[in-house]
py3Dmol code that shows the C-alpha trace and the ligand (Angstrom):
import py3Dmol

protein = """\
ATOM      1  CA  MET A   1     -11.762 -15.484  14.105  1.00  0.00           C
ATOM      2  CA  ALA A   2     -10.920 -16.273  10.503  1.00  0.00           C
ATOM      3  CA  ILE A   3      -8.214 -13.633   9.781  1.00  0.00           C
ATOM      4  CA  GLN A   4      -5.090 -14.195  11.967  1.00  0.00           C
ATOM      5  CA  GLY A   5      -1.477 -13.781  11.747  1.00  0.00           C
ATOM      6  CA  VAL A   6      -0.874 -10.749   9.491  1.00  0.00           C
ATOM      7  CA  LEU A   7      -4.085  -8.809   9.502  1.00  0.00           C
ATOM      8  CA  ARG A   8      -3.503  -5.962   6.927  1.00  0.00           C
ATOM      9  CA  PRO A   9      -1.292  -3.087   5.871  1.00  0.00           C
ATOM     10  CA  GLY A  10      -0.629  -0.848   8.764  1.00  0.00           C
ATOM     11  CA  HIS A  11       1.552   2.070   7.813  1.00  0.00           C
ATOM     12  CA  ALA A  12       3.939   3.336   5.029  1.00  0.00           C
ATOM     13  CA  GLN A  13       6.646   6.003   5.747  1.00  0.00           C
ATOM     14  CA  ILE A  14       6.989   7.992   2.544  1.00  0.00           C
ATOM     15  CA  ARG A  15       9.848  10.449   1.845  1.00  0.00           C
ATOM     16  CA  VAL A  16       8.856  13.929   0.482  1.00  0.00           C
ATOM     17  CA  LEU A  17      11.210  16.638  -0.833  1.00  0.00           C
ATOM     18  CA  ASN A  18       9.395  19.561   1.047  1.00  0.00           C
ATOM     19  CA  LEU A  19       7.403  18.737   4.283  1.00  0.00           C
ATOM     20  CA  GLU A  20       4.873  21.450   4.260  1.00  0.00           C
ATOM     21  CA  GLN A  21       4.113  20.918   0.565  1.00  0.00           C
ATOM     22  CA  GLY A  22       3.685  17.219   1.505  1.00  0.00           C
ATOM     23  CA  VAL A  23       1.393  18.111   4.473  1.00  0.00           C
ATOM     24  CA  HIS A  24      -0.788  20.168   2.109  1.00  0.00           C
ATOM     25  CA  PHE A  25      -1.083  17.475  -0.382  1.00  0.00           C
ATOM     26  CA  TYR A  26      -1.700  14.547   2.138  1.00  0.00           C
ATOM     27  CA  ARG A  27      -4.008  16.553   4.308  1.00  0.00           C
ATOM     28  CA  ASP A  28      -5.811  19.029   2.153  1.00  0.00           C
ATOM     29  CA  VAL A  29      -5.832  17.421  -1.297  1.00  0.00           C
ATOM     30  CA  LEU A  30      -5.817  13.623  -0.437  1.00  0.00           C
ATOM     31  CA  GLY A  31      -7.943  14.333   2.637  1.00  0.00           C
ATOM     32  CA  LEU A  32      -6.036  12.332   5.141  1.00  0.00           C
ATOM     33  CA  LEU A  33      -6.401  13.377   8.895  1.00  0.00           C
ATOM     34  CA  GLU A  34      -3.170  14.747  10.435  1.00  0.00           C
ATOM     35  CA  THR A  35      -2.869  13.005  13.637  1.00  0.00           C
ATOM     36  CA  GLY A  36       0.549  14.159  15.147  1.00  0.00           C
ATOM     37  CA  ARG A  37       4.162  15.273  14.492  1.00  0.00           C
ATOM     38  CA  ASP A  38       7.097  13.841  16.346  1.00  0.00           C
ATOM     39  CA  ASP A  39      10.556  15.126  17.407  1.00  0.00           C
ATOM     40  CA  GLN A  40      12.153  13.722  14.346  1.00  0.00           C
ATOM     41  CA  GLY A  41      10.019  16.075  12.136  1.00  0.00           C
ATOM     42  CA  ARG A  42       7.718  13.183  10.861  1.00  0.00           C
ATOM     43  CA  VAL A  43       4.037  13.919  10.171  1.00  0.00           C
ATOM     44  CA  TYR A  44       1.398  11.325  10.855  1.00  0.00           C
ATOM     45  CA  PHE A  45      -1.769  10.709   9.095  1.00  0.00           C
ATOM     46  CA  LYS A  46      -4.843   8.371   9.016  1.00  0.00           C
ATOM     47  CA  ALA A  47      -7.628   7.922   6.592  1.00  0.00           C
ATOM     48  CA  TRP A  48     -10.997   9.109   7.940  1.00  0.00           C
ATOM     49  CA  ASP A  49     -12.551   5.454   8.586  1.00  0.00           C
ATOM     50  CA  GLU A  50      -9.345   3.913   9.849  1.00  0.00           C
ATOM     51  CA  GLN A  51      -9.423   3.047  13.489  1.00  0.00           C
ATOM     52  CA  ASP A  52      -5.725   3.350  14.494  1.00  0.00           C
ATOM     53  CA  HIS A  53      -3.663   6.454  14.977  1.00  0.00           C
ATOM     54  CA  ASN A  54      -1.704   6.482  11.717  1.00  0.00           C
ATOM     55  CA  SER A  55      -1.286   4.748   8.418  1.00  0.00           C
ATOM     56  CA  VAL A  56       0.813   7.293   6.621  1.00  0.00           C
ATOM     57  CA  VAL A  57       3.880   8.962   7.825  1.00  0.00           C
ATOM     58  CA  ILE A  58       5.799  11.369   5.777  1.00  0.00           C
ATOM     59  CA  ARG A  59       9.308  12.882   6.386  1.00  0.00           C
ATOM     60  CA  GLU A  60      11.411  15.385   4.520  1.00  0.00           C
ATOM     61  CA  ALA A  61      14.472  13.987   2.549  1.00  0.00           C
ATOM     62  CA  ASP A  62      16.576  14.688  -0.410  1.00  0.00           C
ATOM     63  CA  ARG A  63      15.035  12.075  -2.481  1.00  0.00           C
ATOM     64  CA  ALA A  64      11.396  10.794  -2.642  1.00  0.00           C
ATOM     65  CA  GLY A  65      10.454   6.989  -2.203  1.00  0.00           C
ATOM     66  CA  ILE A  66       9.427   4.825   0.602  1.00  0.00           C
ATOM     67  CA  ASP A  67      11.305   4.207   4.058  1.00  0.00           C
ATOM     68  CA  PHE A  68       9.337   1.128   5.079  1.00  0.00           C
ATOM     69  CA  PHE A  69       5.903  -0.662   4.673  1.00  0.00           C
ATOM     70  CA  ALA A  70       4.351  -2.261   7.724  1.00  0.00           C
ATOM     71  CA  PHE A  71       1.672  -4.870   8.475  1.00  0.00           C
ATOM     72  CA  LYS A  72      -0.368  -5.082  11.558  1.00  0.00           C
ATOM     73  CA  VAL A  73      -0.325  -8.553  13.227  1.00  0.00           C
ATOM     74  CA  LEU A  74      -2.991 -10.141  15.528  1.00  0.00           C
ATOM     75  CA  ASP A  75      -1.073  -9.636  18.902  1.00  0.00           C
ATOM     76  CA  ASN A  76       2.217  -9.680  20.608  1.00  0.00           C
ATOM     77  CA  ASP A  77       2.571 -13.624  20.538  1.00  0.00           C
ATOM     78  CA  THR A  78       1.992 -13.453  16.633  1.00  0.00           C
ATOM     79  CA  LEU A  79       4.770 -10.852  16.385  1.00  0.00           C
ATOM     80  CA  LEU A  80       7.074 -12.986  18.304  1.00  0.00           C
ATOM     81  CA  HIS A  81       6.032 -16.078  16.269  1.00  0.00           C
ATOM     82  CA  PHE A  82       6.793 -14.376  12.981  1.00  0.00           C
ATOM     83  CA  GLU A  83      10.107 -12.828  14.329  1.00  0.00           C
ATOM     84  CA  ARG A  84      11.317 -16.457  15.166  1.00  0.00           C
ATOM     85  CA  ALA A  85       9.965 -17.809  11.836  1.00  0.00           C
ATOM     86  CA  LEU A  86      11.854 -15.171   9.799  1.00  0.00           C
ATOM     87  CA  ASN A  87      14.973 -15.825  11.735  1.00  0.00           C
ATOM     88  CA  ASP A  88      14.578 -19.586  11.401  1.00  0.00           C
ATOM     89  CA  TYR A  89      14.140 -18.830   7.620  1.00  0.00           C
ATOM     90  CA  GLY A  90      17.498 -17.275   7.631  1.00  0.00           C
ATOM     91  CA  LEU A  91      16.498 -13.585   7.658  1.00  0.00           C
ATOM     92  CA  GLU A  92      17.869 -11.042  10.082  1.00  0.00           C
ATOM     93  CA  THR A  93      15.453  -9.044  12.031  1.00  0.00           C
ATOM     94  CA  SER A  94      15.779  -6.097  14.355  1.00  0.00           C
ATOM     95  CA  ARG A  95      13.259  -4.410  16.820  1.00  0.00           C
ATOM     96  CA  MET A  96      12.260  -0.748  16.798  1.00  0.00           C
ATOM     97  CA  PRO A  97      11.280   0.141  20.327  1.00  0.00           C
ATOM     98  CA  ALA A  98       7.761   0.935  21.262  1.00  0.00           C
ATOM     99  CA  GLY A  99       7.199   4.763  20.877  1.00  0.00           C
ATOM    100  CA  GLU A 100       9.874   5.424  18.285  1.00  0.00           C
ATOM    101  CA  MET A 101       6.801   5.972  16.069  1.00  0.00           C
ATOM    102  CA  LEU A 102       4.013   7.837  17.683  1.00  0.00           C
ATOM    103  CA  GLU A 103       1.286   5.793  19.231  1.00  0.00           C
ATOM    104  CA  THR A 104       2.964   2.550  17.863  1.00  0.00           C
ATOM    105  CA  GLY A 105       4.315  -0.454  19.797  1.00  0.00           C
ATOM    106  CA  GLU A 106       7.501  -2.474  19.118  1.00  0.00           C
ATOM    107  CA  ARG A 107       8.096  -3.186  15.458  1.00  0.00           C
ATOM    108  CA  VAL A 108       9.931  -6.186  14.013  1.00  0.00           C
ATOM    109  CA  ARG A 109      11.979  -5.133  10.814  1.00  0.00           C
ATOM    110  CA  PHE A 110      13.478  -7.181   8.130  1.00  0.00           C
ATOM    111  CA  THR A 111      14.629  -6.428   4.476  1.00  0.00           C
ATOM    112  CA  LEU A 112      13.142  -8.370   1.605  1.00  0.00           C
ATOM    113  CA  PRO A 113      15.536  -9.463  -1.130  1.00  0.00           C
ATOM    114  CA  THR A 114      13.894  -6.733  -3.335  1.00  0.00           C
ATOM    115  CA  GLY A 115      15.616  -4.281  -0.995  1.00  0.00           C
ATOM    116  CA  HIS A 116      12.348  -2.949   0.843  1.00  0.00           C
ATOM    117  CA  LEU A 117      12.294  -2.709   4.686  1.00  0.00           C
ATOM    118  CA  ILE A 118       9.182  -4.406   5.949  1.00  0.00           C
ATOM    119  CA  GLU A 119       7.885  -4.000   9.497  1.00  0.00           C
ATOM    120  CA  LEU A 120       5.484  -6.082  11.523  1.00  0.00           C
ATOM    121  CA  TYR A 121       3.836  -4.648  14.696  1.00  0.00           C
ATOM    122  CA  ALA A 122       0.960  -5.564  17.092  1.00  0.00           C
ATOM    123  CA  ASP A 123      -0.049  -2.497  18.716  1.00  0.00           C
ATOM    124  CA  LYS A 124      -1.033   1.043  17.549  1.00  0.00           C
ATOM    125  CA  THR A 125      -3.335   3.271  19.610  1.00  0.00           C
ATOM    126  CA  TRP A 126      -7.001   2.956  18.735  1.00  0.00           C
ATOM    127  CA  VAL A 127      -8.563   6.385  18.217  1.00  0.00           C
ATOM    128  CA  GLY A 128     -11.619   5.400  16.193  1.00  0.00           C
ATOM    129  CA  ASN A 129     -13.239   7.134  13.207  1.00  0.00           C
ATOM    130  CA  ASP A 130     -14.972   9.795  14.945  1.00  0.00           C
ATOM    131  CA  SER A 131     -18.319   7.841  14.457  1.00  0.00           C
ATOM    132  CA  ALA A 132     -20.372   6.926  17.488  1.00  0.00           C
ATOM    133  CA  GLU A 133     -19.596   3.366  18.845  1.00  0.00           C
ATOM    134  CA  LEU A 134     -23.440   2.976  19.508  1.00  0.00           C
ATOM    135  CA  ASN A 135     -25.730   3.276  16.476  1.00  0.00           C
ATOM    136  CA  PRO A 136     -23.042   5.165  14.277  1.00  0.00           C
ATOM    137  CA  ALA A 137     -23.773   7.112  11.234  1.00  0.00           C
ATOM    138  CA  PRO A 138     -22.265   5.692   8.084  1.00  0.00           C
ATOM    139  CA  TRP A 139     -20.074   8.472   7.507  1.00  0.00           C
ATOM    140  CA  ASN A 140     -19.117  12.001   8.950  1.00  0.00           C
ATOM    141  CA  ALA A 141     -17.723  15.303   8.059  1.00  0.00           C
ATOM    142  CA  ASN A 142     -14.191  13.903   7.786  1.00  0.00           C
ATOM    143  CA  ALA A 143     -15.356  11.768   4.654  1.00  0.00           C
ATOM    144  CA  GLU A 144     -15.846  14.969   2.545  1.00  0.00           C
ATOM    145  CA  LYS A 145     -12.439  16.705   3.132  1.00  0.00           C
ATOM    146  CA  GLY A 146     -10.417  16.397   0.016  1.00  0.00           C
ATOM    147  CA  ILE A 147     -10.331  13.001  -1.878  1.00  0.00           C
ATOM    148  CA  ALA A 148     -11.090  11.314   1.525  1.00  0.00           C
ATOM    149  CA  PRO A 149     -10.120   7.521   1.087  1.00  0.00           C
ATOM    150  CA  ILE A 150     -11.459   5.238   3.659  1.00  0.00           C
ATOM    151  CA  ARG A 151      -8.208   3.471   4.110  1.00  0.00           C
ATOM    152  CA  MET A 152      -4.596   3.096   3.035  1.00  0.00           C
ATOM    153  CA  ASP A 153      -4.948  -0.139   1.274  1.00  0.00           C
ATOM    154  CA  HIS A 154      -1.805  -1.734  -0.318  1.00  0.00           C
ATOM    155  CA  CYS A 155       1.518  -0.919  -2.100  1.00  0.00           C
ATOM    156  CA  LEU A 156       3.247  -1.792  -5.287  1.00  0.00           C
ATOM    157  CA  LEU A 157       6.987  -2.160  -4.856  1.00  0.00           C
ATOM    158  CA  TYR A 158       9.761  -2.560  -7.547  1.00  0.00           C
ATOM    159  CA  GLY A 159      12.961  -4.467  -6.851  1.00  0.00           C
ATOM    160  CA  PRO A 160      15.102  -7.358  -7.830  1.00  0.00           C
ATOM    161  CA  ASP A 161      14.390 -11.018  -6.879  1.00  0.00           C
ATOM    162  CA  THR A 162      10.734 -10.736  -6.379  1.00  0.00           C
ATOM    163  CA  ALA A 163      10.582 -14.601  -6.524  1.00  0.00           C
ATOM    164  CA  ALA A 164      12.511 -14.652  -3.363  1.00  0.00           C
ATOM    165  CA  ALA A 165      10.251 -12.135  -1.620  1.00  0.00           C
ATOM    166  CA  LYS A 166       7.065 -14.022  -2.753  1.00  0.00           C
ATOM    167  CA  LYS A 167       8.575 -17.165  -1.146  1.00  0.00           C
ATOM    168  CA  ILE A 168       9.167 -15.247   2.267  1.00  0.00           C
ATOM    169  CA  LEU A 169       5.591 -13.621   2.194  1.00  0.00           C
ATOM    170  CA  ILE A 170       3.865 -17.047   1.516  1.00  0.00           C
ATOM    171  CA  GLU A 171       6.130 -19.490   3.415  1.00  0.00           C
ATOM    172  CA  VAL A 172       6.778 -17.343   6.382  1.00  0.00           C
ATOM    173  CA  LEU A 173       4.063 -14.796   6.736  1.00  0.00           C
ATOM    174  CA  GLY A 174       1.209 -16.875   5.264  1.00  0.00           C
ATOM    175  CA  PHE A 175       0.218 -14.600   2.244  1.00  0.00           C
ATOM    176  CA  GLN A 176      -1.294 -16.090  -0.801  1.00  0.00           C
ATOM    177  CA  LEU A 177      -0.489 -15.433  -4.446  1.00  0.00           C
ATOM    178  CA  VAL A 178      -3.687 -13.910  -6.139  1.00  0.00           C
ATOM    179  CA  GLU A 179      -2.456 -12.910  -9.657  1.00  0.00           C
ATOM    180  CA  ARG A 180       0.814 -12.905 -11.519  1.00  0.00           C
ATOM    181  CA  THR A 181       2.161 -11.677 -14.857  1.00  0.00           C
ATOM    182  CA  LEU A 182       4.721 -13.703 -16.652  1.00  0.00           C
ATOM    183  CA  THR A 183       7.834 -12.542 -18.304  1.00  0.00           C
ATOM    184  CA  PRO A 184       7.773 -11.944 -21.922  1.00  0.00           C
ATOM    185  CA  ASP A 185       9.547 -15.429 -22.620  1.00  0.00           C
ATOM    186  CA  ARG A 186       6.861 -16.908 -20.098  1.00  0.00           C
ATOM    187  CA  GLU A 187       9.848 -18.620 -18.159  1.00  0.00           C
ATOM    188  CA  GLY A 188       9.375 -16.420 -14.938  1.00  0.00           C
ATOM    189  CA  GLU A 189       7.170 -13.843 -13.347  1.00  0.00           C
ATOM    190  CA  ILE A 190       7.478 -10.193 -13.727  1.00  0.00           C
ATOM    191  CA  ALA A 191       4.777  -8.996 -11.470  1.00  0.00           C
ATOM    192  CA  LEU A 192       2.971 -10.522  -8.375  1.00  0.00           C
ATOM    193  CA  TRP A 193      -0.030  -9.688  -6.409  1.00  0.00           C
ATOM    194  CA  LEU A 194      -0.222 -11.073  -2.936  1.00  0.00           C
ATOM    195  CA  SER A 195      -2.939 -11.036  -0.128  1.00  0.00           C
ATOM    196  CA  CYS A 196      -2.748 -11.650   3.569  1.00  0.00           C
ATOM    197  CA  SER A 197      -6.429 -11.356   3.777  1.00  0.00           C
ATOM    198  CA  ASN A 198      -9.394 -11.821   1.281  1.00  0.00           C
ATOM    199  CA  LYS A 199      -8.651  -8.575  -0.534  1.00  0.00           C
ATOM    200  CA  ALA A 200      -7.412  -9.052  -4.223  1.00  0.00           C
ATOM    201  CA  HIS A 201      -3.985  -7.888  -2.846  1.00  0.00           C
ATOM    202  CA  ASP A 202      -2.260  -6.287   0.113  1.00  0.00           C
ATOM    203  CA  ILE A 203       1.064  -5.951  -1.614  1.00  0.00           C
ATOM    204  CA  ALA A 204       2.369  -6.365  -5.126  1.00  0.00           C
ATOM    205  CA  PHE A 205       5.811  -6.494  -6.756  1.00  0.00           C
ATOM    206  CA  VAL A 206       7.254  -5.768 -10.134  1.00  0.00           C
ATOM    207  CA  GLU A 207      10.661  -7.222 -10.978  1.00  0.00           C
ATOM    208  CA  HIS A 208      13.127  -4.231 -11.404  1.00  0.00           C
ATOM    209  CA  SER A 209      16.978  -3.975 -11.366  1.00  0.00           C
ATOM    210  CA  GLU A 210      17.129  -1.210  -8.671  1.00  0.00           C
ATOM    211  CA  PRO A 211      16.292  -2.284  -5.068  1.00  0.00           C
ATOM    212  CA  GLY A 212      13.882  -0.727  -2.713  1.00  0.00           C
ATOM    213  CA  LYS A 213      11.785   1.417  -5.142  1.00  0.00           C
ATOM    214  CA  LEU A 214       8.210   2.489  -4.775  1.00  0.00           C
ATOM    215  CA  HIS A 215       5.705   2.316  -7.526  1.00  0.00           C
ATOM    216  CA  HIS A 216       2.629   3.319  -5.569  1.00  0.00           C
ATOM    217  CA  VAL A 217       0.831   3.390  -2.247  1.00  0.00           C
ATOM    218  CA  ALA A 218      -3.005   2.959  -2.684  1.00  0.00           C
ATOM    219  CA  PHE A 219      -5.936   4.431  -0.955  1.00  0.00           C
ATOM    220  CA  GLN A 220      -9.388   2.820  -1.160  1.00  0.00           C
ATOM    221  CA  LEU A 221     -12.496   4.772  -2.101  1.00  0.00           C
ATOM    222  CA  GLU A 222     -16.053   3.497  -1.766  1.00  0.00           C
ATOM    223  CA  SER A 223     -17.467   3.949  -5.301  1.00  0.00           C
ATOM    224  CA  TRP A 224     -16.660   4.792  -8.916  1.00  0.00           C
ATOM    225  CA  GLU A 225     -18.381   8.078  -8.452  1.00  0.00           C
ATOM    226  CA  LYS A 226     -15.787   8.888  -5.611  1.00  0.00           C
ATOM    227  CA  VAL A 227     -12.982   7.967  -8.158  1.00  0.00           C
ATOM    228  CA  LEU A 228     -14.345  10.392 -10.551  1.00  0.00           C
ATOM    229  CA  ARG A 229     -14.684  12.983  -7.680  1.00  0.00           C
ATOM    230  CA  ALA A 230     -11.072  12.287  -7.020  1.00  0.00           C
ATOM    231  CA  ALA A 231     -10.077  13.015 -10.582  1.00  0.00           C
ATOM    232  CA  ASP A 232     -11.885  16.488 -10.300  1.00  0.00           C
ATOM    233  CA  ILE A 233     -10.092  17.209  -7.198  1.00  0.00           C
ATOM    234  CA  MET A 234      -6.708  16.192  -8.776  1.00  0.00           C
ATOM    235  CA  ALA A 235      -7.525  18.488 -11.603  1.00  0.00           C
ATOM    236  CA  MET A 236      -8.548  21.511  -9.341  1.00  0.00           C
ATOM    237  CA  ASN A 237      -5.203  21.156  -7.491  1.00  0.00           C
ATOM    238  CA  ASP A 238      -2.978  20.488 -10.448  1.00  0.00           C
ATOM    239  CA  VAL A 239      -1.998  16.948  -9.287  1.00  0.00           C
ATOM    240  CA  PRO A 240      -0.386  15.229 -12.334  1.00  0.00           C
ATOM    241  CA  VAL A 241      -2.228  12.149 -13.319  1.00  0.00           C
ATOM    242  CA  ASP A 242      -0.375   9.043 -14.680  1.00  0.00           C
ATOM    243  CA  ILE A 243      -3.211   6.795 -15.749  1.00  0.00           C
ATOM    244  CA  GLY A 244      -7.044   6.725 -15.417  1.00  0.00           C
ATOM    245  CA  PRO A 245      -9.702   7.033 -14.378  1.00  0.00           C
ATOM    246  CA  THR A 246      -9.940   3.529 -15.773  1.00  0.00           C
ATOM    247  CA  ARG A 247     -10.185  -0.138 -14.652  1.00  0.00           C
ATOM    248  CA  HIS A 248      -7.286  -2.577 -14.063  1.00  0.00           C
ATOM    249  CA  GLY A 249      -7.857  -6.021 -15.614  1.00  0.00           C
ATOM    250  CA  ILE A 250      -5.587  -7.252 -12.904  1.00  0.00           C
ATOM    251  CA  THR A 251      -7.457  -7.191  -9.562  1.00  0.00           C
ATOM    252  CA  ARG A 252     -10.477  -5.437 -11.288  1.00  0.00           C
ATOM    253  CA  GLY A 253      -9.769  -2.299  -9.349  1.00  0.00           C
ATOM    254  CA  CYS A 254     -11.101   1.045 -10.836  1.00  0.00           C
ATOM    255  CA  THR A 255      -8.297   3.384 -10.537  1.00  0.00           C
ATOM    256  CA  ILE A 256      -6.467   6.624 -10.915  1.00  0.00           C
ATOM    257  CA  TYR A 257      -2.607   6.616 -10.756  1.00  0.00           C
ATOM    258  CA  ALA A 258      -1.277  10.083 -10.020  1.00  0.00           C
ATOM    259  CA  TRP A 259       1.920  11.705  -8.379  1.00  0.00           C
ATOM    260  CA  ASP A 260       2.228  13.675  -5.121  1.00  0.00           C
ATOM    261  CA  PRO A 261       4.304  16.751  -5.214  1.00  0.00           C
ATOM    262  CA  SER A 262       7.471  14.897  -4.736  1.00  0.00           C
ATOM    263  CA  GLY A 263       6.979  12.486  -7.464  1.00  0.00           C
ATOM    264  CA  ASN A 264       5.806   9.608  -5.406  1.00  0.00           C
ATOM    265  CA  ARG A 265       2.896   7.858  -7.287  1.00  0.00           C
ATOM    266  CA  PHE A 266      -0.217   7.083  -5.419  1.00  0.00           C
ATOM    267  CA  GLU A 267      -3.414   5.387  -6.347  1.00  0.00           C
ATOM    268  CA  THR A 268      -7.001   6.070  -5.586  1.00  0.00           C
ATOM    269  CA  PHE A 269      -9.260   3.186  -6.353  1.00  0.00           C
ATOM    270  CA  MET A 270     -12.440   1.418  -5.653  1.00  0.00           C
ATOM    271  CA  GLY A 271     -13.552  -2.332  -6.165  1.00  0.00           C
ATOM    272  CA  GLY A 272     -11.536  -5.396  -6.802  1.00  0.00           C
ATOM    273  CA  TYR A 273     -12.825  -8.813  -5.942  1.00  0.00           C
ATOM    274  CA  GLN A 274     -12.583 -10.921  -2.885  1.00  0.00           C
ATOM    275  CA  THR A 275     -10.178 -13.900  -2.841  1.00  0.00           C
ATOM    276  CA  TYR A 276     -10.277 -17.014  -0.502  1.00  0.00           C
ATOM    277  CA  PRO A 277      -7.470 -19.503   0.447  1.00  0.00           C
ATOM    278  CA  ASP A 278      -8.985 -22.085  -1.953  1.00  0.00           C
ATOM    279  CA  HIS A 279      -8.844 -19.874  -4.968  1.00  0.00           C
ATOM    280  CA  LYS A 280      -6.232 -20.509  -7.713  1.00  0.00           C
ATOM    281  CA  PRO A 281      -3.872 -17.684  -8.892  1.00  0.00           C
ATOM    282  CA  ILE A 282      -4.774 -15.927 -12.015  1.00  0.00           C
ATOM    283  CA  THR A 283      -2.090 -15.617 -14.690  1.00  0.00           C
ATOM    284  CA  TRP A 284      -1.428 -12.834 -17.107  1.00  0.00           C
ATOM    285  CA  THR A 285       0.963 -12.950 -20.084  1.00  0.00           C
ATOM    286  CA  PHE A 286       3.232  -9.968 -20.549  1.00  0.00           C
ATOM    287  CA  GLU A 287       1.102  -8.935 -23.474  1.00  0.00           C
ATOM    288  CA  GLY A 288      -1.946  -9.578 -21.206  1.00  0.00           C
ATOM    289  CA  LEU A 289      -0.625  -6.938 -18.982  1.00  0.00           C
ATOM    290  CA  GLY A 290      -0.610  -4.368 -21.867  1.00  0.00           C
ATOM    291  CA  GLU A 291      -2.751  -5.234 -24.891  1.00  0.00           C
ATOM    292  CA  GLY A 292      -4.808  -7.625 -22.826  1.00  0.00           C
ATOM    293  CA  GLY A 293      -5.758  -4.843 -20.327  1.00  0.00           C
ATOM    294  CA  GLY A 294      -4.282  -6.136 -17.231  1.00  0.00           C
ATOM    295  CA  LEU A 295      -3.021  -2.659 -16.494  1.00  0.00           C
ATOM    296  CA  ASP A 296      -5.630  -0.554 -18.165  1.00  0.00           C
ATOM    297  CA  TYR A 297      -8.655  -2.424 -19.409  1.00  0.00           C
ATOM    298  CA  ALA A 298     -10.287   0.452 -21.131  1.00  0.00           C
ATOM    299  CA  HIS A 299      -7.342   1.485 -23.157  1.00  0.00           C
ATOM    300  CA  ARG A 300      -5.641  -1.878 -23.523  1.00  0.00           C
ATOM    301  CA  LYS A 301      -2.016  -0.792 -23.647  1.00  0.00           C
ATOM    302  CA  LEU A 302       1.042  -0.795 -21.454  1.00  0.00           C
ATOM    303  CA  HIS A 303       1.675   2.735 -20.476  1.00  0.00           C
ATOM    304  CA  ASP A 304       5.389   3.658 -20.667  1.00  0.00           C
ATOM    305  CA  THR A 305       5.491   5.089 -17.183  1.00  0.00           C
ATOM    306  CA  PHE A 306       4.253   1.775 -15.574  1.00  0.00           C
ATOM    307  CA  LEU A 307       7.619  -0.043 -15.972  1.00  0.00           C
ATOM    308  CA  THR A 308       9.790   3.067 -15.861  1.00  0.00           C
ATOM    309  CA  VAL A 309       8.780   5.658 -13.335  1.00  0.00           C
ATOM    310  CA  VAL A 310       9.413   4.830  -9.701  1.00  0.00           C
ATOM    311  CA  THR A 311      10.804   6.670  -6.679  1.00  0.00           C
TER     312      THR A 311
END
"""
ligand_1 = """\
1
FE2
Fe -2.537 -0.674 -6.694
"""
view = py3Dmol.view(width=600, height=400)
view.addModel(protein, "pdb")
view.setStyle({"model": 0}, {"cartoon": {"style": "trace"}})
view.addModel(ligand_1, "xyz")
view.setStyle({"model": 1}, {"stick": {}})
view.zoomTo()
view.show()
């Protein structure tokens, strides 16, 4: 087994201003499958091709944003290993009991210096993707409802001291730096793309004065044609689009940024290259992020909203 330790992004809990409006958007427009509701009033979803019970949880609140972002780890020994490693590094952790989230085992929580609550867990109930386990078809009817991404893929978070967050993810949790953008004076890093797998990124950060901010949670599609279909579905449903359809120079993903009804940005994208532990990080200058096409390779400009609009 090659991928061990932190396996992948597991779940994101997103705050929405109106629950039923949020359910309509995430279920009927984005096309996630509703998998449950709990006694705290939270609604759980998964993408059609995901195997575990949930990957997106929404709850109603007075302000939009993200409560926490979680990674699934290999097993309970790995969870204990990372809990101890975080403590040895000097970070406080706490445990959320099994069942506090539907169909989810114990979670280890800690706060990054950027102000984001991150969780690790080993167990979430396997529910499958409604395809046969023997000789399965490549897709099923769930793949056609709404935008219908195959998975919740990564997030981009905004907060202070991203350098310290990078150090924790790399030195304690085994992530690798895949791409970075330098500050205008080229003395530091304004943005970071990190991977726990061989995806171009599993989490990204932009340096920002306010802690704990969400730029976007991203959902993966299988083809450019499906990204264009997503744009059609957004237009049909009056979803406000931020950027795209276009391609990022950074990660090479082909993308649309848009906003849910509460103002949380989300991304639907396809592509991106594969990275391996022996690859060197790619560096972009601040000008490269904008005029160099790092953000938007087709239009080669830094959209104002990229650095200013977060929840
Ligand atoms: Fe993204």
